[in-house]
C-alpha positions in Angstrom: 61.5 -66.2 135.5 63.3 -68.2 138.1 61.3 -70.3 140.5 61.8 -70.4 144.3 63.6 -73.2 146.0 61.1 -73.6 148.8 57.4 -74.1 148.2 55.2 -73.6 151.2 52.6 -76.3 150.9 48.9 -75.7 150.3 47.2 -77.2 153.4 43.8 -77.9 154.8 40.9 -75.4 154.6 42.7 -72.0 154.9 45.6 -73.3 157.0 47.6 -72.0 154.1 45.9 -68.7 154.5 46.7 -65.5 152.6 48.7 -64.2 155.5 51.0 -67.2 155.6 51.5 -67.3 151.8 52.2 -63.6 151.9 54.8 -63.9 154.6 56.6 -66.7 152.7 56.5 -65.0 149.4 57.9 -61.7 150.8 61.0 -63.7 151.6 61.5 -64.8 148.1 60.1 -68.3 148.3 56.7 -69.5 147.0 53.8 -68.8 149.2 50.7 -71.0 148.4 47.1 -70.4 149.5 44.7 -73.3 149.9 41.8 -73.0 147.5 39.7 -75.6 149.3 36.2 -74.5 150.4 37.1 -70.8 150.1 33.5 -69.8 149.4 32.6 -71.0 152.9 35.8 -69.5 154.4 35.2 -66.1 152.8 31.6 -65.8 153.9 32.3 -66.8 157.5 35.1 -64.3 157.7 32.6 -61.6 156.6 30.0 -62.8 159.1 32.6 -62.5 161.9 32.8 -58.8 161.1 36.0 -58.8 159.0 37.5 -56.9 161.9 40.8 -56.0 160.1 38.9 -55.0 156.9 40.9 -57.4 154.7 38.0 -59.1 153.1 36.3 -55.9 152.2 39.6 -54.5 150.9 39.8 -57.4 148.5 36.2 -56.9 147.5 36.9 -53.3 146.7 39.6 -54.4 144.2 37.4 -57.1 142.5 37.2 -56.1 138.9 33.4 -56.4 138.8 32.1 -54.1 141.5 28.4 -55.0 141.3 29.2 -58.7 142.1 31.4 -57.7 145.0 28.6 -55.4 146.3 26.0 -58.2 146.2 28.2 -60.5 148.2 29.2 -57.9 150.8 25.5 -57.0 151.3 24.5 -60.6 151.7 27.2 -61.9 154.1 28.9 -59.0 155.9 27.8 -58.4 159.5 29.1 -55.2 161.1 30.8 -56.0 164.4 30.3 -59.8 163.7 27.5 -62.2 164.4 26.6 -63.2 167.9 28.9 -65.9 169.2 26.2 -68.5 169.6 24.6 -67.8 166.2 25.3 -70.3 163.4 27.0 -69.2 160.2 24.7 -68.6 157.3 25.0 -71.5 154.9 26.6 -71.5 151.5 25.0 -73.7 148.8 26.7 -77.0 148.4 28.6 -77.5 145.1 26.6 -79.2 142.3 27.2 -80.0 138.7 25.1 -77.0 137.7 25.6 -74.4 140.5 23.6 -71.2 140.7 25.2 -68.0 139.3 25.3 -66.8 142.9 27.5 -69.7 144.1 29.7 -69.4 141.0 30.2 -65.7 141.7 31.0 -66.3 145.3 33.5 -69.0 144.5 35.3 -66.7 142.0 35.3 -63.8 144.4 36.6 -65.9 147.3 39.5 -67.2 145.3 40.3 -63.8 143.9 40.3 -62.3 147.5 42.7 -65.0 148.9 45.2 -64.6 146.1 44.8 -60.8 146.0 45.6 -60.5 149.7 48.5 -62.9 149.5 50.1 -60.8 146.7 49.3 -57.4 148.2 52.3 -55.1 148.8 55.2 -57.1 147.4 56.5 -58.7 144.1 56.9 -62.3 145.3 55.3 -65.3 143.7 52.0 -66.8 144.9 50.5 -70.2 144.1 47.1 -71.7 144.8 46.6 -75.4 145.7 43.5 -77.2 144.6 42.4 -80.9 144.8 41.4 -82.9 141.8 39.1 -84.9 144.1 37.1 -81.7 144.7 36.1 -81.2 141.1 32.9 -79.1 141.1 34.3 -75.7 142.3 37.6 -75.9 140.4 36.7 -74.0 137.3 35.4 -71.0 139.2 38.2 -71.2 141.7 40.8 -71.2 138.9 39.2 -68.2 137.2 39.0 -66.2 140.4 42.7 -66.9 141.2 43.7 -65.9 137.7 41.7 -62.7 138.0 44.1 -61.9 140.9 47.1 -62.7 138.8 48.1 -66.0 140.6 51.6 -67.2 139.5 51.3 -70.9 140.1 48.5 -73.5 140.2 49.4 -76.7 142.1 47.0 -79.7 142.1 47.1 -83.3 143.3 44.7 -85.9 144.9 44.0 -87.4 141.5 45.1 -87.1 137.9 44.6 -83.4 136.8 45.2 -83.9 133.1 42.5 -81.4 132.1 43.7 -78.4 134.2 46.6 -77.1 132.0 44.1 -76.7 129.1 41.7 -74.9 131.3 44.4 -72.4 132.2 45.1 -71.9 128.5 41.4 -71.1 127.8 40.9 -68.8 130.7 44.1 -66.9 129.8 42.6 -66.3 126.3 39.2 -65.3 127.8 37.5 -68.4 126.6 35.0 -70.7 128.4 36.2 -74.1 129.6 34.7 -77.4 130.8 35.9 -80.3 133.0 34.8 -83.9 132.8 33.3 -84.8 136.1 33.6 -88.3 137.7 30.2 -89.9 138.3 29.9 -93.3 139.9 27.7 -95.5 137.7 28.3 -93.5 134.5 28.2 -95.6 131.4 30.0 -95.3 128.0 28.4 -92.4 126.2 27.5 -90.5 129.3 28.9 -86.9 129.2 29.0 -85.2 132.6 30.9 -81.9 132.6 31.2 -78.8 134.7 31.4 -75.6 132.7 32.5 -72.0 133.3 32.1 -69.1 130.9 33.9 -65.8 131.8 30.9 -64.0 130.1 29.0 -64.6 133.3 30.8 -61.4 134.4 30.0 -59.5 131.2 30.7 -59.5 127.5 34.2 -58.0 127.7 36.9 -60.5 127.0 39.5 -60.3 129.7 42.8 -61.9 128.7 44.7 -63.2 131.8 48.2 -64.3 132.7 48.5 -68.0 132.3 50.0 -69.3 135.6 52.5 -72.1 135.7 51.0 -75.5 136.5 52.7 -77.9 138.9 51.2 -81.4 139.3 51.5 -83.1 142.7 52.5 -86.7 142.0 53.6 -89.8 143.9 55.2 -91.8 141.1 57.3 -91.4 137.9 54.5 -93.1 135.9 52.0 -90.5 136.9 54.5 -87.7 136.2 55.2 -89.1 132.7 51.5 -89.5 131.9 50.8 -85.9 132.9 53.7 -84.6 130.9 52.7 -86.4 127.8 48.9 -86.6 127.9 47.7 -83.4 129.6 45.4 -81.0 127.8 48.1 -78.3 128.0 51.6 -77.7 129.3 52.7 -79.1 132.6 55.4 -76.9 133.9 56.8 -79.1 136.8 56.0 -81.5 139.5 55.8 -81.7 143.3 56.9 -85.3 144.1 55.1 -86.1 147.4 55.8 -89.2 149.5 53.6 -90.9 152.1 55.1 -88.9 155.0 53.4 -85.7 153.8 50.3 -84.4 155.7 46.7 -84.3 154.5 45.7 -86.8 151.9 48.3 -89.4 150.8 48.2 -91.5 147.6 47.1 -95.1 148.5 49.9 -97.8 148.5 50.2 -99.5 145.2 48.4 -102.8 145.0 46.1 -104.1 147.6 46.1 -101.9 150.7 47.4 -103.7 153.8 47.7 -102.2 157.3 50.2 -102.6 160.1 49.1 -103.7 163.6 48.3 -100.1 164.5 45.9 -99.8 161.6 48.0 -97.6 159.3 48.6 -98.4 155.6 51.9 -100.2 154.8 54.0 -98.5 152.1 56.8 -100.4 150.4 59.5 -100.1 147.8 56.9 -99.8 145.0 55.7 -96.6 146.6 59.0 -94.8 146.5 59.1 -92.4 143.5 61.8 -93.1 140.9 63.5 -89.8 140.9 65.9 -90.7 138.1 62.9 -91.3 135.7 61.3 -88.1 137.0 64.4 -86.1 136.3 64.6 -87.6 132.8 61.3 -86.0 131.9 63.2 -82.7 131.9 60.8 -80.6 133.9 61.6 -78.9 137.3 60.5 -80.9 140.3 60.3 -80.4 144.1 60.5 -83.1 146.8 57.8 -83.2 149.5 57.1 -85.2 152.6 59.3 -84.7 155.7 61.9 -82.6 153.8 62.0 -79.7 156.3 65.6 -80.0 157.2 68.6 -78.1 155.7 70.5 -81.3 154.9 67.4 -82.7 153.1 67.1 -79.5 151.0 70.8 -79.8 150.0 70.2 -83.5 149.2 67.2 -82.6 147.1 69.3 -80.1 145.1 72.1 -82.6 144.7 69.6 -85.1 143.3 68.6 -82.6 140.6 65.4 -81.3 142.2 64.6 -77.6 142.0 63.9 -77.6 145.7 61.5 -78.8 148.3 57.9 -78.3 149.4 57.3 -77.9 153.1 53.9 -78.0 154.7 53.9 -79.2 158.4 56.5 -76.7 159.6 54.6 -73.8 158.1 51.2 -75.1 159.3 52.1 -74.4 163.0 53.9 -71.1 162.6 52.4 -67.8 163.8 51.1 -66.8 160.4 49.1 -70.0 159.5 45.4 -70.2 159.8 45.3 -72.9 162.5 43.5 -71.5 165.7 46.1 -70.2 168.2 45.1 -72.5 171.0 45.4 -75.6 168.8 48.9 -74.4 167.8 49.9 -74.0 171.4 48.7 -77.5 172.3 50.3 -79.0 169.2 53.7 -77.3 170.0 53.5 -78.3 173.6 52.7 -81.9 172.6 55.6 -81.9 170.2 58.0 -80.7 172.9 56.7 -83.3 175.4 56.6 -86.1 172.9 53.0 -86.9 173.7 51.4 -86.4 170.3 51.5 -88.6 167.2 50.4 -88.6 163.6 48.1 -91.4 162.5 47.6 -92.3 158.9 44.0 -93.2 158.8 43.1 -95.4 155.8 39.4 -94.8 156.0 38.8 -91.4 157.6 38.5 -89.4 154.4 35.3 -89.7 152.2 37.7 -89.5 149.2 39.0 -93.0 149.9 42.6 -91.7 150.2 44.5 -92.3 153.4 44.5 -89.1 155.5 46.9 -88.1 158.3 45.4 -87.0 161.6 47.2 -85.5 164.6 46.0 -86.9 167.9 45.3 -83.9 170.1 43.2 -84.4 173.3 40.0 -82.5 172.5 39.9 -82.8 168.7 37.9 -85.1 166.5 41.1 -86.9 165.6 40.4 -89.0 168.7 37.9 -91.7 167.7 36.0 -91.5 171.0 35.5 -87.7 170.5 34.3 -88.2 166.9 31.8 -90.9 167.9 30.0 -88.2 170.0 29.5 -86.0 167.0 26.1 -86.0 165.2 26.7 -87.1 161.6 25.8 -84.3 159.2 26.8 -83.1 155.7 26.1 -79.4 155.1 29.2 -78.2 153.3 29.4 -81.0 150.7 32.8 -80.5 149.1 33.7 -84.2 149.3 30.4 -85.5 148.1 30.4 -88.3 145.5 28.3 -87.9 142.4 26.4 -90.9 141.3 24.0 -91.8 138.5 20.6 -92.5 139.7 18.2 -95.1 138.2 16.4 -92.4 136.3 19.6 -91.0 134.8 19.7 -87.9 137.0 22.7 -87.1 139.2 22.7 -87.7 142.9 25.0 -86.6 145.7 26.2 -88.6 148.7 28.9 -88.5 151.3 30.1 -91.5 153.3 30.4 -89.1 156.3 26.8 -88.1 156.1 24.1 -89.8 158.3 24.1 -93.5 157.8 20.4 -93.7 156.8 20.9 -91.0 154.1 24.0 -92.7 152.7 22.3 -96.1 152.6 19.2 -94.6 151.0 21.3 -93.3 148.2 22.9 -96.6 147.4 25.9 -96.5 149.7 27.0 -99.3 152.0 27.3 -99.4 155.8 30.9 -100.7 155.4 31.6 -97.7 153.1 30.4 -95.3 155.7 31.9 -96.8 158.9 34.9 -94.9 160.1 34.5 -92.0 157.7 35.0 -88.5 159.1 33.5 -85.1 158.1 36.7 -83.4 157.0 34.8 -80.4 155.7 33.4 -79.4 159.0 36.4 -80.6 161.0 39.0 -78.7 159.0 36.9 -75.6 159.1 36.8 -75.8 162.9 40.6 -76.1 162.9 40.9 -72.5 161.7 38.3 -71.2 164.0 35.4 -71.2 161.5 33.5 -74.3 162.8 29.7 -74.2 162.4 27.7 -73.6 165.5 25.0 -76.2 166.3 22.1 -76.1 168.6 23.9 -77.2 171.7 27.5 -77.4 170.5 30.1 -76.3 168.0 31.9 -78.4 165.4 35.2 -79.9 166.7 38.5 -79.7 164.9 40.4 -82.2 162.9 44.1 -81.4 162.6 46.3 -82.9 159.9 50.1 -82.8 159.6 52.9 -84.8 158.1 55.0 -87.3 160.0 57.6 -84.7 161.1 55.0 -82.9 163.2 56.3 -84.7 166.2 59.6 -82.9 165.9 58.4 -79.3 165.1 59.6 -78.1 168.4 63.1 -78.0 166.9 62.1 -74.8 165.1 61.4 -72.9 168.3 64.3 -70.7 169.5 65.3 -70.8 173.1 63.0 -68.8 175.4 60.2 -68.8 172.8 56.9 -70.7 172.7 56.2 -70.2 169.0 57.9 -69.5 165.7 57.4 -67.6 162.4 57.4 -68.4 158.7 60.7 -66.6 158.5 62.1 -68.8 161.2 61.3 -71.9 159.0 62.8 -70.3 155.9 66.0 -69.2 157.8 66.3 -72.7 159.3 66.1 -74.3 155.9 68.6 -71.9 154.3 71.0 -72.2 157.2 73.3 -74.8 155.5 72.9 -73.8 151.9 76.3 -72.8 150.4 75.1 -70.0 148.2 78.4 -70.1 146.2 78.1 -73.7 145.2 74.3 -74.1 145.3 72.9 -75.2 141.9 71.4 -72.3 140.0 67.7 -72.1 140.1 66.4 -73.3 136.7 64.1 -71.1 134.7 60.5 -72.0 133.9 59.9 -71.4 130.3 
């Protein structure tokens, strides 16, 4: 099988929606759905009435009908909930989730991949974060039930994931070691998933290719040599990419504007990465035809592009936010700020400064601190040996009570609720609604170049055609095969 040259990045909470991934994949490139918080996304789509029927169509194809029926009965609202009504909550991820939450996570990931693959033969990937460990086993299994072609994972060191894919492909149970603050030698904290939750029938599945998202040759080599199974390639992502960035090497220092300073040590050594002998794609402000050609010349299999796809017609970002973002890009009035402390993960996180969003510090300070989605919570070992959960973006008093520090909570933002609002699925509160947090790579400020004269928006196909525009198909390096 030959892999695509262009990978559409996995972005945000459902920014890389099934509709975007499908549009890209139908054109012969790799469409990628975001697997982050899909249990919440799926249930909220059902509560809004699933007006186009897509969610229920996916449920109808889920291979365990009784599970699908339970979820539809619990969450679907004919015609949609009242506008002012809050969304029904979904249990927050824990080390030992209920069977109901596990089923929901499996179904939600199945549905997103199923819809992305529906009606064509192109390749679809799913993007997950190592930092969000607890839902990953159920997410992977659900995606594999829908015949996902690629799994992409970064925001950490995902050494265990290739082995998990091998086990699920063979119909076996799997476990993941879970990071727990305060854990001591001899402690054994793991998340587990057994396909037998859905019945005794062993269900062999296709093993998807695994692409690790890395920021250095050292990490790429470590993953290639020490992972639990085969790593099939790498996405080499620089600090100009959107979302979470790897921290600068060494002690983090910031420039006068408050953004982390990256230096020579943070530039990936592509020669060493090429020597590993696995396909790799370059990411982080590569959405230009000349950069695609340059990447191929350097020996890369292609490029990953996120920001340009994030603001196209098919992405999950709410339409009014897209319009404001594109207008700001055209006028040169918006910027991207790499915030070193916004994310509860501790990784730098890029935020677009749009007027009414929570990217603006003054707007965020007006928000009541609350943690009710819980995907970025930190697990910690309590004095009695039990596991506790805390988030540096939750109310100060709660975080301090659980052993957190005031300094560790100051400046943190609730990315879970903010990113859900970006796609129009923000929670309704008593007197307000959650505000949006928009993330994008550095090249966001120049996305207006993708809009044709006389138009105010652009499509995924426009991005693909733009990138292909100066490829010489006669001399272009042949796409390597993944074996």
